[in-house]
C-alpha positions in Angstrom: -6.0 -24.9 -5.9 -4.4 -24.2 -2.4 -5.3 -26.0 0.7 -4.6 -24.8 4.4 -4.8 -27.5 7.0 -4.9 -26.3 10.5 -4.3 -28.3 13.7 -3.4 -27.7 17.4 -6.5 -25.9 18.7 -8.3 -27.4 21.7 -9.4 -26.8 25.2 -7.2 -25.2 27.9 -7.4 -23.7 31.2 -6.8 -20.1 31.7 -3.1 -19.4 31.8 -2.3 -22.3 29.6 -0.6 -22.6 26.2 -1.6 -23.9 22.7 0.4 -23.9 19.4 -1.6 -24.3 16.4 -0.2 -24.7 13.1 -1.2 -24.3 9.6 0.4 -26.0 6.5 -0.3 -24.8 2.9 -0.3 -27.1 0.0 -1.3 -27.2 -3.7 -0.7 -24.6 -6.4 1.0 -21.9 -4.4 2.5 -19.0 -5.9 5.1 -17.0 -4.1 3.9 -16.5 -0.5 3.6 -12.8 0.6 2.4 -13.4 4.1 0.6 -16.0 6.5 -1.3 -15.3 9.4 -4.1 -15.9 12.0 -7.4 -14.4 12.5 -10.1 -15.2 15.0 -13.8 -15.1 15.4 -15.6 -15.3 18.7 -19.3 -16.1 19.0 -21.3 -13.0 18.1 -18.2 -11.0 16.9 -16.5 -10.2 13.7 -13.4 -12.0 12.5 -10.4 -10.0 13.7 -6.7 -10.1 13.1 -4.5 -12.0 15.5 -1.2 -12.0 13.9 0.7 -12.1 10.6 4.1 -12.7 9.3 5.5 -12.0 5.9 7.8 -14.4 4.1 10.6 -12.0 5.2 9.8 -12.4 8.9 8.0 -9.1 9.6 5.3 -9.6 12.1 2.3 -7.8 13.1 0.0 -8.4 16.2 -3.2 -7.4 17.6 -2.8 -5.3 20.8 -4.8 -7.8 22.7 -2.1 -10.6 22.1 1.0 -8.7 22.2 3.5 -10.2 24.7 1.4 -13.3 24.9 1.4 -14.8 21.3 4.3 -15.4 19.0 3.8 -16.0 15.2 6.5 -17.9 13.5 7.0 -19.7 10.0 8.9 -22.4 8.2 9.2 -21.2 4.6 10.5 -24.5 3.4 7.3 -26.3 4.7 4.9 -23.4 3.9 3.7 -23.5 7.5 2.9 -21.0 10.1 2.7 -21.4 14.0 1.0 -19.5 16.5 2.5 -19.9 20.0 -0.1 -18.8 22.4 0.8 -18.4 26.0 -1.1 -17.0 29.1 -4.3 -17.8 27.4 -7.4 -16.0 28.7 -11.1 -16.9 28.5 -11.6 -13.9 26.1 -9.2 -15.8 23.7 -11.9 -18.3 23.0 -12.6 -18.2 19.4 -12.3 -20.2 16.1 -8.9 -19.5 14.8 -8.5 -19.1 11.2 -5.3 -19.4 9.0 -5.0 -16.9 6.2 -2.5 -17.1 3.3 -1.7 -14.3 0.7 0.3 -15.4 -2.4 1.1 -14.2 -5.7 1.7 -10.8 -7.1 -1.9 -9.9 -6.4 -1.8 -11.3 -2.8 -4.5 -13.8 -3.5 -6.1 -14.7 -0.3 -6.9 -18.2 0.9 -8.5 -19.3 4.2 -8.4 -22.3 6.4 -11.4 -24.1 7.8 -10.8 -22.8 11.2 -9.6 -24.5 14.5 -11.6 -24.0 17.9 -9.7 -22.7 20.7 -11.6 -22.7 24.1 -10.0 -21.3 27.2 -11.9 -22.0 30.5 -11.6 -20.0 33.6 
């Protein structure tokens, strides 16, 4: 079984920064990609950013230029540097892992990010 442990969410003022992280442990096959998704109240879960084990990244248009995703393959950990935060970034942020030849998907429990104006 695979576990994803997220940390680093919290409360921040508009314009501030946060850097949540997500560490994967357990019976992990070869990691294809890790990433972050978010779900705001009353909205569907949406992609924030993903990064493959080779370092290829993908960002939602709404966060390009403000957020940076990175990983540490040796630690099976992914980070999300979030700068210039806006109130509309307020959401529960979920870590996502895809591993193995069939890209098995695992989700974290979520970490709350609240941005006040």
